[in-house]
mmCIF file as Biopython writes it, N, C-alpha, C and O atoms, coordinates in Angstrom:
data_model
#
loop_
_atom_site.group_PDB
_atom_site.id
_atom_site.type_symbol
_atom_site.label_atom_id
_atom_site.label_alt_id
_atom_site.label_comp_id
_atom_site.label_asym_id
_atom_site.label_entity_id
_atom_site.label_seq_id
_atom_site.pdbx_PDB_ins_code
_atom_site.Cartn_x
_atom_site.Cartn_y
_atom_site.Cartn_z
_atom_site.occupancy
_atom_site.B_iso_or_equiv
_atom_site.auth_seq_id
_atom_site.auth_asym_id
_atom_site.pdbx_PDB_model_num
ATOM 1   N N  . MET A ? 1  ? 31.493  -3.659 0.477   1.0 0.0 1  A 1 
ATOM 2   C CA . MET A ? 1  ? 30.060  -4.058 0.126   1.0 0.0 1  A 1 
ATOM 3   C C  . MET A ? 1  ? 29.056  -2.687 0.108   1.0 0.0 1  A 1 
ATOM 4   O O  . MET A ? 1  ? 29.157  -1.699 0.835   1.0 0.0 1  A 1 
ATOM 5   N N  . ASN A ? 2  ? 28.077  -2.939 -0.934  1.0 0.0 2  A 1 
ATOM 6   C CA . ASN A ? 2  ? 27.487  -1.706 -1.607  1.0 0.0 2  A 1 
ATOM 7   C C  . ASN A ? 2  ? 26.274  -1.627 -0.615  1.0 0.0 2  A 1 
ATOM 8   O O  . ASN A ? 2  ? 25.377  -2.432 -0.863  1.0 0.0 2  A 1 
ATOM 9   N N  . ARG A ? 3  ? 26.117  -0.945 0.275   1.0 0.0 3  A 1 
ATOM 10  C CA . ARG A ? 3  ? 24.879  -1.042 1.152   1.0 0.0 3  A 1 
ATOM 11  C C  . ARG A ? 3  ? 23.340  0.079  0.483   1.0 0.0 3  A 1 
ATOM 12  O O  . ARG A ? 3  ? 23.612  1.190  0.027   1.0 0.0 3  A 1 
ATOM 13  N N  . GLN A ? 4  ? 22.164  -0.300 0.515   1.0 0.0 4  A 1 
ATOM 14  C CA . GLN A ? 4  ? 21.233  0.523  0.165   1.0 0.0 4  A 1 
ATOM 15  C C  . GLN A ? 4  ? 20.943  1.516  0.706   1.0 0.0 4  A 1 
ATOM 16  O O  . GLN A ? 4  ? 20.646  1.113  1.831   1.0 0.0 4  A 1 
ATOM 17  N N  . LYS A ? 5  ? 20.798  2.693  0.702   1.0 0.0 5  A 1 
ATOM 18  C CA . LYS A ? 5  ? 20.313  3.784  1.271   1.0 0.0 5  A 1 
ATOM 19  C C  . LYS A ? 5  ? 18.683  3.319  1.740   1.0 0.0 5  A 1 
ATOM 20  O O  . LYS A ? 5  ? 17.877  2.559  1.203   1.0 0.0 5  A 1 
ATOM 21  N N  . PRO A ? 6  ? 18.613  4.237  3.125   1.0 0.0 6  A 1 
ATOM 22  C CA . PRO A ? 6  ? 17.422  3.884  3.783   1.0 0.0 6  A 1 
ATOM 23  C C  . PRO A ? 6  ? 16.051  4.716  3.052   1.0 0.0 6  A 1 
ATOM 24  O O  . PRO A ? 6  ? 14.890  4.315  3.131   1.0 0.0 6  A 1 
ATOM 25  N N  . SER A ? 7  ? 16.402  5.685  2.494   1.0 0.0 7  A 1 
ATOM 26  C CA . SER A ? 7  ? 15.314  6.320  1.485   1.0 0.0 7  A 1 
ATOM 27  C C  . SER A ? 7  ? 14.988  5.594  0.161   1.0 0.0 7  A 1 
ATOM 28  O O  . SER A ? 7  ? 13.866  5.586  -0.347  1.0 0.0 7  A 1 
ATOM 29  N N  . ALA A ? 8  ? 16.098  4.977  -0.355  1.0 0.0 8  A 1 
ATOM 30  C CA . ALA A ? 8  ? 15.978  4.357  -1.391  1.0 0.0 8  A 1 
ATOM 31  C C  . ALA A ? 8  ? 14.821  3.016  -0.878  1.0 0.0 8  A 1 
ATOM 32  O O  . ALA A ? 8  ? 13.696  2.878  -1.360  1.0 0.0 8  A 1 
ATOM 33  N N  . THR A ? 9  ? 15.292  2.328  -0.050  1.0 0.0 9  A 1 
ATOM 34  C CA . THR A ? 9  ? 14.320  1.142  0.461   1.0 0.0 9  A 1 
ATOM 35  C C  . THR A ? 9  ? 12.789  1.405  1.020   1.0 0.0 9  A 1 
ATOM 36  O O  . THR A ? 9  ? 11.926  0.533  1.120   1.0 0.0 9  A 1 
ATOM 37  N N  . ILE A ? 10 ? 12.627  2.954  1.400   1.0 0.0 10 A 1 
ATOM 38  C CA . ILE A ? 10 ? 11.189  3.359  1.650   1.0 0.0 10 A 1 
ATOM 39  C C  . ILE A ? 10 ? 10.864  3.487  0.213   1.0 0.0 10 A 1 
ATOM 40  O O  . ILE A ? 10 ? 9.980   2.808  -0.310  1.0 0.0 10 A 1 
ATOM 41  N N  . LEU A ? 11 ? 11.613  4.402  -0.462  1.0 0.0 11 A 1 
ATOM 42  C CA . LEU A ? 11 ? 10.704  4.560  -1.952  1.0 0.0 11 A 1 
ATOM 43  C C  . LEU A ? 11 ? 10.428  3.364  -2.692  1.0 0.0 11 A 1 
ATOM 44  O O  . LEU A ? 11 ? 9.356   3.238  -3.284  1.0 0.0 11 A 1 
ATOM 45  N N  . LEU A ? 12 ? 11.201  2.589  -2.702  1.0 0.0 12 A 1 
ATOM 46  C CA . LEU A ? 12 ? 10.883  1.056  -3.527  1.0 0.0 12 A 1 
ATOM 47  C C  . LEU A ? 12 ? 9.630   0.394  -2.940  1.0 0.0 12 A 1 
ATOM 48  O O  . LEU A ? 12 ? 8.826   -0.214 -3.646  1.0 0.0 12 A 1 
ATOM 49  N N  . GLY A ? 13 ? 9.433   0.629  -0.840  1.0 0.0 13 A 1 
ATOM 50  C CA . GLY A ? 13 ? 8.143   0.058  -0.465  1.0 0.0 13 A 1 
ATOM 51  C C  . GLY A ? 13 ? 7.214   0.660  -1.076  1.0 0.0 13 A 1 
ATOM 52  O O  . GLY A ? 13 ? 6.203   -0.005 -1.303  1.0 0.0 13 A 1 
ATOM 53  N N  . LEU A ? 14 ? 7.255   2.162  -1.557  1.0 0.0 14 A 1 
ATOM 54  C CA . LEU A ? 14 ? 6.289   2.953  -1.751  1.0 0.0 14 A 1 
ATOM 55  C C  . LEU A ? 14 ? 5.421   2.341  -3.104  1.0 0.0 14 A 1 
ATOM 56  O O  . LEU A ? 14 ? 4.275   1.933  -3.292  1.0 0.0 14 A 1 
ATOM 57  N N  . VAL A ? 15 ? 6.721   2.533  -3.972  1.0 0.0 15 A 1 
ATOM 58  C CA . VAL A ? 15 ? 6.489   2.129  -5.774  1.0 0.0 15 A 1 
ATOM 59  C C  . VAL A ? 15 ? 5.942   0.575  -5.305  1.0 0.0 15 A 1 
ATOM 60  O O  . VAL A ? 15 ? 5.075   0.206  -6.098  1.0 0.0 15 A 1 
ATOM 61  N N  . VAL A ? 16 ? 6.209   -0.435 -4.236  1.0 0.0 16 A 1 
ATOM 62  C CA . VAL A ? 16 ? 5.231   -1.466 -4.396  1.0 0.0 16 A 1 
ATOM 63  C C  . VAL A ? 16 ? 3.871   -1.333 -4.027  1.0 0.0 16 A 1 
ATOM 64  O O  . VAL A ? 16 ? 2.949   -1.925 -4.588  1.0 0.0 16 A 1 
ATOM 65  N N  . LEU A ? 17 ? 3.746   -0.480 -2.991  1.0 0.0 17 A 1 
ATOM 66  C CA . LEU A ? 17 ? 2.411   -0.246 -2.508  1.0 0.0 17 A 1 
ATOM 67  C C  . LEU A ? 17 ? 1.641   0.539  -3.467  1.0 0.0 17 A 1 
ATOM 68  O O  . LEU A ? 17 ? 0.629   -0.051 -3.844  1.0 0.0 17 A 1 
ATOM 69  N N  . PHE A ? 18 ? 1.798   1.545  -3.906  1.0 0.0 18 A 1 
ATOM 70  C CA . PHE A ? 18 ? 1.009   1.936  -5.404  1.0 0.0 18 A 1 
ATOM 71  C C  . PHE A ? 18 ? 0.943   1.119  -6.450  1.0 0.0 18 A 1 
ATOM 72  O O  . PHE A ? 18 ? -0.147  1.196  -7.017  1.0 0.0 18 A 1 
ATOM 73  N N  . ALA A ? 19 ? 1.574   0.482  -6.850  1.0 0.0 19 A 1 
ATOM 74  C CA . ALA A ? 19 ? 1.368   -0.624 -7.761  1.0 0.0 19 A 1 
ATOM 75  C C  . ALA A ? 19 ? 0.523   -1.715 -7.778  1.0 0.0 19 A 1 
ATOM 76  O O  . ALA A ? 19 ? -0.009  -2.184 -8.784  1.0 0.0 19 A 1 
ATOM 77  N N  . GLY A ? 20 ? 0.358   -2.283 -6.139  1.0 0.0 20 A 1 
ATOM 78  C CA . GLY A ? 20 ? -0.326  -3.122 -5.593  1.0 0.0 20 A 1 
ATOM 79  C C  . GLY A ? 20 ? -1.934  -2.113 -5.779  1.0 0.0 20 A 1 
ATOM 80  O O  . GLY A ? 20 ? -2.845  -2.286 -6.588  1.0 0.0 20 A 1 
ATOM 81  N N  . LEU A ? 21 ? -1.809  -1.193 -4.819  1.0 0.0 21 A 1 
ATOM 82  C CA . LEU A ? 21 ? -2.827  -0.533 -5.180  1.0 0.0 21 A 1 
ATOM 83  C C  . LEU A ? 21 ? -3.554  -0.552 -6.748  1.0 0.0 21 A 1 
ATOM 84  O O  . LEU A ? 21 ? -4.600  -1.188 -6.883  1.0 0.0 21 A 1 
ATOM 85  N N  . ALA A ? 22 ? -3.139  -0.052 -7.558  1.0 0.0 22 A 1 
ATOM 86  C CA . ALA A ? 22 ? -3.170  0.011  -8.976  1.0 0.0 22 A 1 
ATOM 87  C C  . ALA A ? 22 ? -4.069  -1.402 -9.053  1.0 0.0 22 A 1 
ATOM 88  O O  . ALA A ? 22 ? -5.298  -1.339 -9.071  1.0 0.0 22 A 1 
ATOM 89  N N  . VAL A ? 23 ? -3.487  -2.450 -9.090  1.0 0.0 23 A 1 
ATOM 90  C CA . VAL A ? 23 ? -3.926  -3.669 -9.269  1.0 0.0 23 A 1 
ATOM 91  C C  . VAL A ? 23 ? -5.403  -4.042 -8.416  1.0 0.0 23 A 1 
ATOM 92  O O  . VAL A ? 23 ? -6.239  -4.894 -8.720  1.0 0.0 23 A 1 
ATOM 93  N N  . LEU A ? 24 ? -5.404  -3.090 -7.248  1.0 0.0 24 A 1 
ATOM 94  C CA . LEU A ? 24 ? -6.356  -3.731 -6.763  1.0 0.0 24 A 1 
ATOM 95  C C  . LEU A ? 24 ? -7.467  -3.040 -6.677  1.0 0.0 24 A 1 
ATOM 96  O O  . LEU A ? 24 ? -8.372  -3.373 -5.912  1.0 0.0 24 A 1 
ATOM 97  N N  . THR A ? 25 ? -7.530  -1.897 -7.527  1.0 0.0 25 A 1 
ATOM 98  C CA . THR A ? 25 ? -8.475  -1.017 -8.469  1.0 0.0 25 A 1 
ATOM 99  C C  . THR A ? 25 ? -9.591  -1.683 -9.281  1.0 0.0 25 A 1 
ATOM 100 O O  . THR A ? 25 ? -10.733 -1.332 -9.578  1.0 0.0 25 A 1 
ATOM 101 N N  . LEU A ? 26 ? -8.712  -2.971 -9.579  1.0 0.0 26 A 1 
ATOM 102 C CA . LEU A ? 26 ? -9.374  -3.702 -11.169 1.0 0.0 26 A 1 
ATOM 103 C C  . LEU A ? 26 ? -9.817  -4.734 -10.903 1.0 0.0 26 A 1 
ATOM 104 O O  . LEU A ? 26 ? -10.326 -5.433 -11.779 1.0 0.0 26 A 1 
ATOM 105 N N  . LEU A ? 27 ? -9.753  -5.101 -9.689  1.0 0.0 27 A 1 
ATOM 106 C CA . LEU A ? 27 ? -10.385 -6.352 -9.076  1.0 0.0 27 A 1 
ATOM 107 C C  . LEU A ? 27 ? -11.864 -6.417 -8.853  1.0 0.0 27 A 1 
ATOM 108 O O  . LEU A ? 27 ? -12.500 -5.687 -8.092  1.0 0.0 27 A 1 
ATOM 109 N N  . PRO A ? 28 ? -12.379 -7.461 -9.672  1.0 0.0 28 A 1 
ATOM 110 C CA . PRO A ? 28 ? -14.094 -7.719 -9.306  1.0 0.0 28 A 1 
ATOM 111 C C  . PRO A ? 28 ? -14.402 -7.404 -8.187  1.0 0.0 28 A 1 
ATOM 112 O O  . PRO A ? 28 ? -13.721 -7.949 -7.318  1.0 0.0 28 A 1 
ATOM 113 N N  . PHE A ? 29 ? -15.012 -6.868 -7.917  1.0 0.0 29 A 1 
ATOM 114 C CA . PHE A ? 29 ? -15.830 -6.536 -6.374  1.0 0.0 29 A 1 
ATOM 115 C C  . PHE A ? 29 ? -17.465 -5.897 -6.368  1.0 0.0 29 A 1 
ATOM 116 O O  . PHE A ? 29 ? -18.074 -5.630 -7.404  1.0 0.0 29 A 1 
ATOM 117 N N  . THR A ? 30 ? -17.992 -5.728 -5.051  1.0 0.0 30 A 1 
ATOM 118 C CA . THR A ? 30 ? -19.214 -5.443 -5.424  1.0 0.0 30 A 1 
ATOM 119 C C  . THR A ? 30 ? -18.931 -3.671 -5.172  1.0 0.0 30 A 1 
ATOM 120 O O  . THR A ? 30 ? -18.140 -3.339 -4.289  1.0 0.0 30 A 1 
ATOM 121 N N  . ALA A ? 31 ? -19.633 -2.615 -6.008  1.0 0.0 31 A 1 
ATOM 122 C CA . ALA A ? 31 ? -19.373 -1.275 -5.855  1.0 0.0 31 A 1 
ATOM 123 C C  . ALA A ? 31 ? -21.178 -0.656 -6.365  1.0 0.0 31 A 1 
ATOM 124 O O  . ALA A ? 31 ? -22.105 -1.236 -6.931  1.0 0.0 31 A 1 
ATOM 125 N N  . PRO A ? 32 ? -21.028 0.667  -5.859  1.0 0.0 32 A 1 
ATOM 126 C CA . PRO A ? 32 ? -22.406 1.253  -6.068  1.0 0.0 32 A 1 
ATOM 127 C C  . PRO A ? 32 ? -22.645 1.350  -7.543  1.0 0.0 32 A 1 
ATOM 128 O O  . PRO A ? 32 ? -23.826 1.356  -7.888  1.0 0.0 32 A 1 
ATOM 129 N N  . LYS A ? 33 ? -21.728 1.427  -8.470  1.0 0.0 33 A 1 
ATOM 130 C CA . LYS A ? 33 ? -21.963 1.351  -9.991  1.0 0.0 33 A 1 
ATOM 131 C C  . LYS A ? 33 ? -20.937 0.926  -10.657 1.0 0.0 33 A 1 
ATOM 132 O O  . LYS A ? 33 ? -19.840 1.191  -10.166 1.0 0.0 33 A 1 
ATOM 133 N N  . ALA A ? 34 ? -20.969 0.307  -11.695 1.0 0.0 34 A 1 
ATOM 134 C CA . ALA A ? 34 ? -20.191 0.029  -12.630 1.0 0.0 34 A 1 
ATOM 135 C C  . ALA A ? 34 ? -19.169 1.139  -12.979 1.0 0.0 34 A 1 
ATOM 136 O O  . ALA A ? 34 ? -19.390 2.350  -12.965 1.0 0.0 34 A 1 
ATOM 137 N N  . ASN A ? 35 ? -17.836 0.419  -13.343 1.0 0.0 35 A 1 
ATOM 138 C CA . ASN A ? 35 ? -16.615 1.139  -13.990 1.0 0.0 35 A 1 
ATOM 139 C C  . ASN A ? 35 ? -16.846 1.943  -15.514 1.0 0.0 35 A 1 
ATOM 140 O O  . ASN A ? 35 ? -17.913 1.960  -16.127 1.0 0.0 35 A 1 
ATOM 141 N N  . ASP A ? 36 ? -15.892 2.431  -15.839 1.0 0.0 36 A 1 
ATOM 142 C CA . ASP A ? 36 ? -16.122 2.674  -17.076 1.0 0.0 36 A 1 
ATOM 143 C C  . ASP A ? 36 ? -15.317 1.933  -18.315 1.0 0.0 36 A 1 
ATOM 144 O O  . ASP A ? 36 ? -14.828 2.521  -19.280 1.0 0.0 36 A 1 
ATOM 145 N N  . LEU A ? 37 ? -15.287 0.429  -18.057 1.0 0.0 37 A 1 
ATOM 146 C CA . LEU A ? 37 ? -14.761 -0.735 -18.190 1.0 0.0 37 A 1 
ATOM 147 C C  . LEU A ? 37 ? -16.055 -1.583 -18.781 1.0 0.0 37 A 1 
ATOM 148 O O  . LEU A ? 37 ? -16.197 -2.406 -19.685 1.0 0.0 37 A 1 
ATOM 149 N N  . GLY A ? 38 ? -17.054 -0.869 -17.664 1.0 0.0 38 A 1 
ATOM 150 C CA . GLY A ? 38 ? -18.536 -1.807 -17.487 1.0 0.0 38 A 1 
ATOM 151 C C  . GLY A ? 38 ? -18.580 -3.071 -16.329 1.0 0.0 38 A 1 
ATOM 152 O O  . GLY A ? 38 ? -19.699 -3.562 -16.182 1.0 0.0 38 A 1 
ATOM 153 N N  . TYR A ? 39 ? -17.761 -3.501 -15.706 1.0 0.0 39 A 1 
ATOM 154 C CA . TYR A ? 39 ? -18.116 -4.058 -14.678 1.0 0.0 39 A 1 
ATOM 155 C C  . TYR A ? 39 ? -18.201 -3.596 -13.326 1.0 0.0 39 A 1 
ATOM 156 O O  . TYR A ? 39 ? -18.309 -2.375 -13.439 1.0 0.0 39 A 1 
ATOM 157 N N  . LEU A ? 40 ? -18.211 -3.851 -12.273 1.0 0.0 40 A 1 
ATOM 158 C CA . LEU A ? 40 ? -18.228 -3.715 -10.930 1.0 0.0 40 A 1 
ATOM 159 C C  . LEU A ? 40 ? -16.878 -3.936 -10.217 1.0 0.0 40 A 1 
ATOM 160 O O  . LEU A ? 40 ? -16.532 -5.114 -10.308 1.0 0.0 40 A 1 
ATOM 161 N N  . SER A ? 41 ? -16.162 -3.297 -9.655  1.0 0.0 41 A 1 
ATOM 162 C CA . SER A ? 41 ? -14.581 -3.277 -9.543  1.0 0.0 41 A 1 
ATOM 163 C C  . SER A ? 41 ? -14.466 -2.884 -7.981  1.0 0.0 41 A 1 
ATOM 164 O O  . SER A ? 41 ? -15.412 -2.362 -7.390  1.0 0.0 41 A 1 
ATOM 165 N N  . MET A ? 42 ? -13.310 -3.159 -7.397  1.0 0.0 42 A 1 
ATOM 166 C CA . MET A ? 42 ? -13.388 -2.273 -5.972  1.0 0.0 42 A 1 
ATOM 167 C C  . MET A ? 42 ? -13.540 -0.761 -6.022  1.0 0.0 42 A 1 
ATOM 168 O O  . MET A ? 42 ? -13.852 -0.140 -5.006  1.0 0.0 42 A 1 
ATOM 169 N N  . CYS A ? 43 ? -13.340 -0.199 -7.108  1.0 0.0 43 A 1 
ATOM 170 C CA . CYS A ? 43 ? -13.346 1.176  -7.426  1.0 0.0 43 A 1 
ATOM 171 C C  . CYS A ? 43 ? -14.077 1.486  -8.692  1.0 0.0 43 A 1 
ATOM 172 O O  . CYS A ? 43 ? -13.777 1.018  -9.790  1.0 0.0 43 A 1 
ATOM 173 N N  . PRO A ? 44 ? -15.026 2.284  -8.461  1.0 0.0 44 A 1 
ATOM 174 C CA . PRO A ? 44 ? -15.792 2.984  -9.379  1.0 0.0 44 A 1 
ATOM 175 C C  . PRO A ? 44 ? -15.242 3.723  -10.461 1.0 0.0 44 A 1 
ATOM 176 O O  . PRO A ? 44 ? -15.826 3.744  -11.545 1.0 0.0 44 A 1 
ATOM 177 N N  . PHE A ? 45 ? -14.016 4.423  -10.245 1.0 0.0 45 A 1 
ATOM 178 C CA . PHE A ? 45 ? -12.927 5.104  -11.244 1.0 0.0 45 A 1 
ATOM 179 C C  . PHE A ? 45 ? -12.194 4.472  -12.041 1.0 0.0 45 A 1 
ATOM 180 O O  . PHE A ? 45 ? -11.534 4.927  -12.975 1.0 0.0 45 A 1 
ATOM 181 N N  . ALA A ? 46 ? -12.298 3.361  -11.672 1.0 0.0 46 A 1 
ATOM 182 C CA . ALA A ? 46 ? -11.257 2.429  -12.921 1.0 0.0 46 A 1 
ATOM 183 C C  . ALA A ? 46 ? -11.533 2.820  -14.125 1.0 0.0 46 A 1 
ATOM 184 O O  . ALA A ? 46 ? -12.677 3.227  -14.325 1.0 0.0 46 A 1 
ATOM 185 N N  . PRO A ? 47 ? -10.867 2.807  -14.890 1.0 0.0 47 A 1 
ATOM 186 C CA . PRO A ? 47 ? -9.419  2.613  -15.160 1.0 0.0 47 A 1 
ATOM 187 C C  . PRO A ? 47 ? -8.514  3.726  -14.898 1.0 0.0 47 A 1 
ATOM 188 O O  . PRO A ? 47 ? -7.287  3.652  -14.837 1.0 0.0 47 A 1 
ATOM 189 N N  . TRP A ? 48 ? -9.262  4.801  -14.742 1.0 0.0 48 A 1 
ATOM 190 C CA . TRP A ? 48 ? -8.650  6.092  -14.439 1.0 0.0 48 A 1 
ATOM 191 C C  . TRP A ? 48 ? -7.934  6.261  -13.093 1.0 0.0 48 A 1 
ATOM 192 O O  . TRP A ? 48 ? -7.051  7.117  -13.045 1.0 0.0 48 A 1 
ATOM 193 N N  . SER A ? 49 ? -8.237  5.477  -11.891 1.0 0.0 49 A 1 
ATOM 194 C CA . SER A ? 49 ? -7.788  5.458  -10.899 1.0 0.0 49 A 1 
ATOM 195 C C  . SER A ? 49 ? -6.316  5.013  -10.835 1.0 0.0 49 A 1 
ATOM 196 O O  . SER A ? 49 ? -5.335  5.556  -10.328 1.0 0.0 49 A 1 
ATOM 197 N N  . THR A ? 50 ? -6.517  3.465  -11.733 1.0 0.0 50 A 1 
ATOM 198 C CA . THR A ? 50 ? -5.328  2.567  -11.977 1.0 0.0 50 A 1 
ATOM 199 C C  . THR A ? 50 ? -4.329  3.326  -12.349 1.0 0.0 50 A 1 
ATOM 200 O O  . THR A ? 50 ? -3.341  3.458  -11.627 1.0 0.0 50 A 1 
ATOM 201 N N  . LEU A ? 51 ? -4.466  4.031  -13.723 1.0 0.0 51 A 1 
ATOM 202 C CA . LEU A ? 51 ? -3.521  4.922  -14.444 1.0 0.0 51 A 1 
ATOM 203 C C  . LEU A ? 51 ? -3.113  6.149  -13.450 1.0 0.0 51 A 1 
ATOM 204 O O  . LEU A ? 51 ? -1.984  6.629  -13.556 1.0 0.0 51 A 1 
ATOM 205 N N  . ALA A ? 52 ? -3.800  6.528  -12.729 1.0 0.0 52 A 1 
ATOM 206 C CA . ALA A ? 52 ? -3.215  7.979  -11.606 1.0 0.0 52 A 1 
ATOM 207 C C  . ALA A ? 52 ? -2.414  7.154  -10.610 1.0 0.0 52 A 1 
ATOM 208 O O  . ALA A ? 52 ? -1.427  7.731  -10.155 1.0 0.0 52 A 1 
ATOM 209 N N  . LEU A ? 53 ? -2.703  5.608  -10.076 1.0 0.0 53 A 1 
ATOM 210 C CA . LEU A ? 53 ? -1.728  4.967  -9.298  1.0 0.0 53 A 1 
ATOM 211 C C  . LEU A ? 53 ? -0.345  4.169  -9.895  1.0 0.0 53 A 1 
ATOM 212 O O  . LEU A ? 53 ? 0.584   3.705  -9.234  1.0 0.0 53 A 1 
ATOM 213 N N  . LEU A ? 54 ? -0.444  4.170  -10.685 1.0 0.0 54 A 1 
ATOM 214 C CA . LEU A ? 54 ? 0.401   3.772  -11.697 1.0 0.0 54 A 1 
ATOM 215 C C  . LEU A ? 54 ? 1.755   4.931  -11.944 1.0 0.0 54 A 1 
ATOM 216 O O  . LEU A ? 54 ? 2.972   4.846  -11.777 1.0 0.0 54 A 1 
ATOM 217 N N  . VAL A ? 55 ? 0.774   6.081  -12.452 1.0 0.0 55 A 1 
ATOM 218 C CA . VAL A ? 55 ? 1.721   7.106  -12.662 1.0 0.0 55 A 1 
ATOM 219 C C  . VAL A ? 55 ? 2.492   7.597  -11.336 1.0 0.0 55 A 1 
ATOM 220 O O  . VAL A ? 55 ? 3.656   7.995  -11.292 1.0 0.0 55 A 1 
ATOM 221 N N  . VAL A ? 56 ? 1.637   7.488  -10.325 1.0 0.0 56 A 1 
ATOM 222 C CA . VAL A ? 56 ? 2.436   7.854  -9.022  1.0 0.0 56 A 1 
ATOM 223 C C  . VAL A ? 56 ? 3.557   6.881  -8.529  1.0 0.0 56 A 1 
ATOM 224 O O  . VAL A ? 56 ? 4.465   7.272  -7.796  1.0 0.0 56 A 1 
ATOM 225 N N  . ALA A ? 57 ? 3.483   6.039  -8.816  1.0 0.0 57 A 1 
ATOM 226 C CA . ALA A ? 57 ? 4.132   4.625  -8.747  1.0 0.0 57 A 1 
ATOM 227 C C  . ALA A ? 57 ? 5.621   5.076  -9.833  1.0 0.0 57 A 1 
ATOM 228 O O  . ALA A ? 57 ? 6.713   5.383  -9.355  1.0 0.0 57 A 1 
ATOM 229 N N  . GLY A ? 58 ? 5.433   5.039  -10.768 1.0 0.0 58 A 1 
ATOM 230 C CA . GLY A ? 58 ? 6.404   5.700  -12.123 1.0 0.0 58 A 1 
ATOM 231 C C  . GLY A ? 58 ? 7.398   6.928  -11.554 1.0 0.0 58 A 1 
ATOM 232 O O  . GLY A ? 58 ? 8.603   6.842  -11.788 1.0 0.0 58 A 1 
ATOM 233 N N  . VAL A ? 59 ? 6.934   7.933  -10.894 1.0 0.0 59 A 1 
ATOM 234 C CA . VAL A ? 59 ? 7.622   8.927  -10.700 1.0 0.0 59 A 1 
ATOM 235 C C  . VAL A ? 59 ? 8.067   8.445  -9.465  1.0 0.0 59 A 1 
ATOM 236 O O  . VAL A ? 59 ? 9.298   8.465  -9.474  1.0 0.0 59 A 1 
ATOM 237 N N  . LEU A ? 60 ? 7.483   7.883  -8.063  1.0 0.0 60 A 1 
ATOM 238 C CA . LEU A ? 60 ? 8.533   7.140  -7.065  1.0 0.0 60 A 1 
ATOM 239 C C  . LEU A ? 60 ? 9.755   6.742  -7.709  1.0 0.0 60 A 1 
ATOM 240 O O  . LEU A ? 60 ? 10.931  7.041  -7.502  1.0 0.0 60 A 1 
ATOM 241 N N  . TRP A ? 61 ? 9.165   5.965  -8.570  1.0 0.0 61 A 1 
ATOM 242 C CA . TRP A ? 61 ? 10.289  4.711  -9.431  1.0 0.0 61 A 1 
ATOM 243 C C  . TRP A ? 61 ? 11.752  5.558  -9.568  1.0 0.0 61 A 1 
ATOM 244 O O  . TRP A ? 61 ? 12.891  5.458  -9.112  1.0 0.0 61 A 1 
ATOM 245 N N  . ALA A ? 62 ? 10.974  6.489  -10.522 1.0 0.0 62 A 1 
ATOM 246 C CA . ALA A ? 62 ? 12.067  7.556  -10.967 1.0 0.0 62 A 1 
ATOM 247 C C  . ALA A ? 62 ? 13.161  8.313  -9.900  1.0 0.0 62 A 1 
ATOM 248 O O  . ALA A ? 62 ? 14.389  8.238  -9.904  1.0 0.0 62 A 1 
ATOM 249 N N  . ILE A ? 63 ? 12.289  9.043  -9.015  1.0 0.0 63 A 1 
ATOM 250 C CA . ILE A ? 63 ? 12.833  9.236  -7.795  1.0 0.0 63 A 1 
ATOM 251 C C  . ILE A ? 63 ? 13.614  8.333  -7.400  1.0 0.0 63 A 1 
ATOM 252 O O  . ILE A ? 63 ? 14.815  8.565  -7.532  1.0 0.0 63 A 1 
ATOM 253 N N  . ARG A ? 64 ? 13.332  7.460  -6.996  1.0 0.0 64 A 1 
ATOM 254 C CA . ARG A ? 64 ? 14.201  5.937  -6.455  1.0 0.0 64 A 1 
ATOM 255 C C  . ARG A ? 64 ? 15.335  6.019  -6.975  1.0 0.0 64 A 1 
ATOM 256 O O  . ARG A ? 64 ? 16.352  6.228  -6.313  1.0 0.0 64 A 1 
ATOM 257 N N  . GLN A ? 65 ? 15.308  5.834  -8.481  1.0 0.0 65 A 1 
ATOM 258 C CA . GLN A ? 65 ? 16.413  5.716  -9.660  1.0 0.0 65 A 1 
ATOM 259 C C  . GLN A ? 65 ? 17.650  6.927  -9.266  1.0 0.0 65 A 1 
ATOM 260 O O  . GLN A ? 65 ? 18.852  6.663  -9.234  1.0 0.0 65 A 1 
ATOM 261 N N  . TYR A ? 66 ? 17.132  8.119  -9.019  1.0 0.0 66 A 1 
ATOM 262 C CA . TYR A ? 66 ? 17.966  9.514  -9.186  1.0 0.0 66 A 1 
ATOM 263 C C  . TYR A ? 66 ? 18.660  9.235  -7.894  1.0 0.0 66 A 1 
ATOM 264 O O  . TYR A ? 66 ? 19.858  9.499  -7.793  1.0 0.0 66 A 1 
ATOM 265 N N  . VAL A ? 67 ? 17.915  8.662  -6.787  1.0 0.0 67 A 1 
ATOM 266 C CA . VAL A ? 67 ? 18.413  9.259  -5.420  1.0 0.0 67 A 1 
ATOM 267 C C  . VAL A ? 67 ? 19.767  7.806  -5.226  1.0 0.0 67 A 1 
ATOM 268 O O  . VAL A ? 67 ? 20.754  7.913  -4.498  1.0 0.0 67 A 1 
ATOM 269 N N  . VAL A ? 68 ? 19.477  6.722  -5.970  1.0 0.0 68 A 1 
ATOM 270 C CA . VAL A ? 68 ? 20.160  5.137  -6.113  1.0 0.0 68 A 1 
ATOM 271 C C  . VAL A ? 68 ? 21.628  5.425  -6.521  1.0 0.0 68 A 1 
ATOM 272 O O  . VAL A ? 68 ? 22.627  5.022  -5.925  1.0 0.0 68 A 1 
ATOM 273 N N  . THR A ? 69 ? 21.575  6.417  -7.968  1.0 0.0 69 A 1 
ATOM 274 C CA . THR A ? 69 ? 22.505  6.461  -8.788  1.0 0.0 69 A 1 
ATOM 275 C C  . THR A ? 69 ? 23.237  7.684  -8.403  1.0 0.0 69 A 1 
ATOM 276 O O  . THR A ? 69 ? 24.398  7.695  -8.812  1.0 0.0 69 A 1 
ATOM 277 N N  . ARG A ? 70 ? 22.936  8.522  -7.852  1.0 0.0 70 A 1 
ATOM 278 C CA . ARG A ? 70 ? 23.206  9.579  -7.280  1.0 0.0 70 A 1 
ATOM 279 C C  . ARG A ? 70 ? 24.961  9.102  -6.326  1.0 0.0 70 A 1 
ATOM 280 O O  . ARG A ? 70 ? 25.212  8.181  -5.549  1.0 0.0 70 A 1 
ATOM 281 N N  . GLY A ? 71 ? 25.705  10.066 -6.799  1.0 0.0 71 A 1 
ATOM 282 C CA . GLY A ? 71 ? 27.218  9.557  -6.297  1.0 0.0 71 A 1 
ATOM 283 C C  . GLY A ? 71 ? 27.234  10.542 -5.119  1.0 0.0 71 A 1 
ATOM 284 O O  . GLY A ? 71 ? 27.064  11.737 -5.359  1.0 0.0 71 A 1 
ATOM 285 N N  . ASP A ? 72 ? 27.400  10.176 -4.040  1.0 0.0 72 A 1 
ATOM 286 C CA . ASP A ? 72 ? 27.714  10.914 -2.755  1.0 0.0 72 A 1 
ATOM 287 C C  . ASP A ? 72 ? 29.219  10.702 -2.266  1.0 0.0 72 A 1 
ATOM 288 O O  . ASP A ? 72 ? 29.615  11.244 -1.234  1.0 0.0 72 A 1 
#
């Protein structure tokens, strides 16, 4: 049986967390000012904060892939 490493599971959880936060930043919500897309969203810095969170999620995914495919 091929068992997944605990570090890979934690990294996958972080990827899901950051991707979820990226989606959350774009949801309509009350904010002090409109974002660069022109509407009030949960984060007034959207879409830039969304892109930053997606980059972090992508880097974590790449690190996870390295950990999973590394032969020990």
